[in-house]
C-alpha positions in Angstrom: 38.5 -10.4 -22.6 38.0 -6.8 -21.8 37.7 -6.1 -18.1 35.1 -3.4 -17.3 33.5 -2.1 -14.1 30.4 -4.1 -15.0 32.3 -7.4 -15.3 34.1 -6.7 -12.0 30.7 -6.0 -10.3 29.2 -9.2 -11.8 32.2 -11.2 -10.6 32.0 -9.8 -7.1 28.2 -10.6 -6.9 28.9 -14.1 -8.0 31.8 -14.7 -5.5 30.6 -12.9 -2.4 27.8 -15.3 -1.5 30.3 -18.2 -1.6 32.7 -16.3 0.7 30.0 -15.3 3.3 29.9 -18.6 5.1 33.6 -18.6 5.5 33.7 -15.3 7.2 31.0 -16.1 9.8 29.7 -12.5 9.4 26.8 -12.1 7.0 26.4 -8.4 7.3 23.9 -8.9 10.1 23.6 -9.1 13.8 23.9 -12.7 14.6 25.0 -15.6 16.8 27.6 -18.1 15.8 26.4 -21.6 15.7 27.9 -22.3 19.1 25.6 -19.7 20.7 28.2 -17.1 21.3 27.7 -13.6 19.9 29.3 -12.7 16.6 31.0 -9.5 17.6 32.4 -8.4 14.2 29.1 -7.2 12.8 28.6 -5.1 15.9 32.1 -3.6 16.0 32.0 -2.7 12.3 28.7 -0.9 12.8 30.0 1.0 15.8 28.5 -1.1 18.6 31.1 -2.2 21.0 28.8 -3.8 23.6 27.1 -7.1 22.5 23.4 -7.1 23.4 24.0 -10.6 25.0 26.3 -9.0 27.6 23.7 -6.6 28.6 22.2 -5.2 31.8 18.9 -6.4 30.2 19.9 -10.1 30.7 21.1 -12.9 28.4 19.9 -15.4 25.9 17.7 -17.9 27.7 17.8 -21.7 27.7 14.5 -23.0 26.3 14.6 -25.8 28.8 14.6 -23.3 31.7 11.5 -21.3 30.6 9.3 -20.5 33.6 6.4 -19.1 31.5 5.4 -17.7 28.2 4.1 -14.2 27.5 2.2 -13.3 24.4 3.1 -9.9 22.8 1.3 -8.4 19.8 2.7 -5.8 17.4 0.6 -3.7 15.0 0.6 -0.7 12.8 -0.7 1.6 15.6 3.0 1.5 16.6 2.3 -0.2 19.9 3.0 -3.4 21.7 0.3 -5.2 23.6 1.1 -5.5 26.4 3.5 -2.5 26.7 4.3 -3.3 30.4 5.4 -6.6 31.7 6.6 -7.8 35.1 9.0 -10.7 35.7 11.3 -12.0 38.5 15.1 -11.5 38.5 16.7 -14.7 37.3 13.6 -15.8 35.4 13.7 -17.2 31.8 10.7 -16.1 29.7 9.5 -17.2 26.3 8.0 -14.3 24.4 5.4 -15.5 21.8 5.3 -12.6 19.4 2.9 -11.9 16.5 2.9 -9.1 14.0 -0.8 -8.2 13.5 0.1 -5.3 11.2 0.5 -4.8 7.5 4.1 -3.8 7.6 7.2 -5.4 9.2 7.8 -4.8 12.9 10.5 -6.0 15.4 10.9 -6.6 19.1 14.3 -5.9 20.6 15.1 -6.3 24.3 17.7 -4.0 25.9 18.4 -1.2 28.2 17.3 2.3 27.1 20.8 3.2 26.2 21.4 0.1 24.2 18.1 0.5 22.3 18.9 4.2 21.5 22.4 3.2 20.2 20.9 0.4 18.1 18.1 2.7 16.8 20.8 5.1 15.5 22.5 2.2 13.7 19.1 1.1 12.2 18.6 4.7 10.9 21.8 4.2 8.9 21.0 0.5 7.9 17.2 0.1 7.9 17.2 -3.3 6.2 19.6 -4.9 8.8 18.8 -8.5 9.4 18.4 -9.4 13.1 19.6 -12.8 14.4 20.6 -12.0 18.0 18.8 -13.8 20.8 17.3 -10.5 22.1 15.7 -9.5 18.8 13.3 -10.6 16.1 11.8 -9.0 13.0 8.5 -10.3 11.7 6.8 -9.7 8.4 3.0 -9.0 8.4 1.1 -11.8 10.0 4.3 -13.7 11.0 4.8 -15.2 14.4 8.0 -15.8 16.3 9.6 -16.0 19.7 12.4 -14.9 21.9 13.7 -16.8 25.0 15.3 -14.4 27.4 16.7 -14.6 30.9 16.3 -11.4 33.0 19.4 -11.6 35.2 19.1 -8.5 37.5 16.3 -6.5 39.1 15.6 -3.2 37.4 13.8 -1.8 34.3 14.4 -3.2 30.9 12.9 -2.0 27.6 11.8 -3.5 24.4 11.2 -1.6 21.2 10.6 -1.8 17.5 13.7 -0.2 15.9 12.4 -0.1 12.3 13.2 3.6 11.6 10.4 5.8 12.9 8.6 3.1 14.9 10.2 3.7 18.3 9.9 7.4 17.8 6.2 6.9 17.2 5.8 5.2 20.6 6.5 1.5 19.8 8.2 0.8 23.1 7.5 -1.3 26.1 9.0 -1.9 29.6 9.8 -5.0 31.6 9.9 -4.5 35.4 12.4 -7.0 36.7 11.7 -7.6 40.5 
């Protein structure tokens, strides 16, 4: 059998999916099944701070949700509402719907974290999000985030699909 570049590529494509579960890193942001953050994907992409260890808060326990807030995303590059107020220590369930005709996402973080992540997204626009603070929704899709806002201050949320945050798809959470 003659080994060619094409046969090596075909072999790699056949073997890689089988290896992915063993590595625990599927080329995406993500949580391990035990709920701890998979840091390798962040470090490889240049992010050294995990979004779960953020000034923005931590992944929330669904059993501790104090209330649910509805958030809509659409193709005007806006969130509705774009300003939210919560109490420090409160766990909130965000019920999110994409009313647009293109994919949008909601990512919770500090302004610095979101800017760093936006830079990464410009380099890898098809990145899959699986962290507790972020969700990407196809047109018409619904989803949720459960988040605990640990400290008083201002937290942001944004759509980091390249160009969306720059077009104004940003919101703020005032944590009192």
